[in-house]
C-alpha positions in Angstrom: 44.1 -46.2 -76.7 41.6 -43.4 -76.2 41.6 -44.3 -72.5 45.3 -43.3 -72.1 44.6 -40.2 -74.1 41.8 -39.3 -71.8 44.2 -39.8 -68.8 46.8 -37.6 -70.4 44.2 -34.9 -71.2 43.0 -34.7 -67.6 46.6 -34.9 -66.3 47.3 -31.7 -68.2 44.2 -30.0 -66.9 44.8 -30.8 -63.2 46.8 -27.6 -62.5 44.1 -25.3 -63.8 41.0 -27.5 -62.9 40.0 -25.6 -59.8 40.0 -22.3 -61.7 37.2 -23.6 -63.9 34.7 -23.2 -61.1 33.5 -19.8 -60.1 32.4 -18.8 -56.6 28.8 -18.9 -57.9 29.3 -22.4 -59.3 30.6 -23.6 -55.9 27.8 -22.0 -54.0 25.2 -23.7 -56.4 27.0 -27.0 -56.0 26.9 -26.7 -52.2 23.1 -26.1 -52.5 22.8 -29.3 -54.7 24.9 -31.3 -52.3 22.8 -30.1 -49.4 19.7 -31.7 -51.1 21.3 -35.1 -51.7 20.4 -36.6 -48.3 24.0 -36.8 -47.1 24.0 -37.4 -43.3 26.6 -37.6 -40.5 28.5 -40.9 -40.5 28.0 -41.8 -44.1 30.8 -43.3 -46.3 30.6 -41.6 -49.6 32.3 -42.5 -52.9 33.1 -39.6 -55.3 33.8 -41.2 -58.7 35.9 -39.1 -61.1 36.6 -36.8 -58.2 39.2 -34.7 -60.1 40.9 -32.3 -57.6 38.2 -32.9 -55.0 35.8 -30.1 -55.8 33.1 -31.8 -53.7 35.3 -33.1 -50.9 35.0 -30.1 -48.5 31.2 -29.9 -48.9 30.8 -33.7 -48.2 33.3 -34.1 -45.5 31.8 -31.4 -43.4 28.4 -33.2 -43.4 29.7 -36.7 -42.9 32.0 -35.6 -40.0 34.7 -37.6 -38.4 32.5 -40.7 -38.2 32.0 -40.7 -41.9 34.4 -40.6 -44.9 34.7 -39.3 -48.4 36.7 -41.5 -50.8 37.5 -40.0 -54.2 38.7 -42.0 -57.2 40.1 -40.7 -60.4 42.1 -42.2 -63.3 44.2 -39.1 -63.6 47.3 -39.4 -61.3 47.8 -35.6 -61.5 44.2 -34.9 -60.3 44.6 -37.5 -57.5 47.8 -35.9 -56.3 46.3 -32.5 -56.3 43.3 -33.7 -54.4 45.6 -35.3 -51.8 47.4 -32.0 -51.4 44.2 -30.0 -51.2 42.4 -32.1 -48.6 44.8 -33.7 -46.1 42.0 -34.7 -43.7 41.6 -38.0 -41.8 38.1 -38.5 -43.2 39.2 -38.0 -46.9 40.8 -40.7 -49.0 41.9 -40.4 -52.6 42.7 -43.4 -54.8 44.1 -43.5 -58.3 41.6 -45.9 -59.9 39.2 -46.3 -62.8 35.4 -46.1 -62.6 35.1 -49.3 -64.5 37.3 -51.3 -62.0 36.8 -49.9 -58.5 39.3 -51.3 -56.0 36.7 -51.7 -53.2 34.8 -54.6 -51.6 31.1 -55.1 -52.3 28.5 -53.1 -50.3 30.9 -50.7 -48.6 29.5 -47.2 -49.5 26.3 -45.4 -48.4 26.2 -43.1 -51.4 28.1 -42.4 -54.7 28.4 -39.2 -56.7 29.9 -38.5 -60.0 30.4 -34.7 -60.6 31.5 -33.5 -64.0 32.8 -37.0 -64.8 30.2 -39.5 -66.2 30.6 -38.5 -69.9 34.3 -39.4 -69.6 34.0 -42.9 -68.3 35.4 -45.3 -70.9 32.5 -47.8 -70.4 29.5 -46.1 -68.8 27.6 -49.4 -68.4 30.5 -51.1 -66.6 30.9 -48.0 -64.4 27.3 -48.3 -63.4 27.7 -52.1 -62.7 30.8 -51.3 -60.5 29.1 -48.5 -58.7 26.1 -50.8 -58.0 28.5 -53.5 -56.7 30.3 -51.2 -54.1 27.1 -49.5 -52.9 25.0 -50.9 -50.1 21.4 -51.9 -50.7 19.1 -48.9 -51.1 22.1 -46.5 -51.5 21.8 -43.7 -54.1 24.0 -42.8 -57.0 24.0 -39.2 -58.3 25.3 -37.9 -61.6 25.8 -34.1 -61.4 26.8 -31.4 -63.9 26.4 -27.6 -63.9 25.2 -27.8 -67.5 22.4 -29.5 -69.3 23.3 -32.6 -71.3 23.0 -30.5 -74.5 25.2 -27.8 -73.2 27.7 -30.4 -72.1 27.9 -32.0 -75.5 28.3 -28.6 -77.1 31.1 -27.8 -74.7 32.9 -31.0 -75.4 32.5 -30.6 -79.2 34.1 -27.1 -78.9 37.0 -28.5 -76.9 37.4 -31.2 -79.5 40.1 -33.9 -79.3 39.7 -36.8 -77.0 36.5 -35.4 -75.3 34.8 -34.3 -78.5 32.2 -37.2 -78.3 32.0 -37.6 -74.5 28.4 -37.2 -73.6 25.6 -38.2 -71.2 23.3 -40.7 -72.9 19.8 -39.6 -73.8 17.4 -39.9 -70.9 15.6 -43.1 -72.1 18.9 -44.8 -72.7 20.4 -43.8 -69.4 17.2 -45.1 -67.6 17.7 -48.4 -69.3 21.4 -48.5 -68.4 20.6 -47.8 -64.8 17.9 -50.6 -64.9 20.3 -53.0 -66.6 22.8 -52.4 -63.7 20.0 -53.1 -61.2 19.2 -49.5 -60.1 15.6 -48.4 -59.5 13.7 -45.1 -58.9 15.6 -43.3 -61.7 15.1 -39.6 -61.8 16.6 -37.2 -64.4 16.6 -33.4 -64.3 18.1 -31.9 -67.4 17.8 -28.1 -67.9 20.2 -25.2 -68.5 22.9 -25.0 -65.8 21.9 -28.3 -64.2 22.0 -32.0 -64.9 21.1 -34.2 -62.0 20.3 -37.9 -62.4 19.8 -40.2 -59.5 19.0 -43.9 -58.9 18.7 -46.3 -56.0 20.5 -49.6 -55.7 18.4 -52.8 -55.7 20.1 -55.9 -54.4 
């Protein structure tokens, strides 16, 4: 039930979502994206893509030989992302992180920006991400707040997102390892949360 409530919550936010990010936020995000190792020709999966905040940054780097595929369980977010980014190298799919509609080993990298706390089953989302990524591909979880700031924000908002959180570092490490990721790295400080891990197959 909470799942549908989450969808409804984000459907309502879609119209205003882009306004939540300032020019400074976007500049900082671009700086982070620039350090992820994205290269020309890569196929990148953006999980919980919302309205496509990362699309422009990613599609410029991957170029016409690469692609950016966004998935989100909010139909309103997906439709807005479609309208915002009508480019041949950008695809948007209405789908859930715990059941990705893609074949095995088809992406070179995955990112989840401002999304991971809201996944209904985080372990399954990691399993699914591992499945669709190629061997040695990286998965990044990105937020413009620390995990503590994020939890405080969600508690303030209340309702369906009140308890949405990033697991503590040791738990997230174990979750990554259980989903057969290696080389886990977690940065967690004010204004930035960045976790990464590499697929082992």
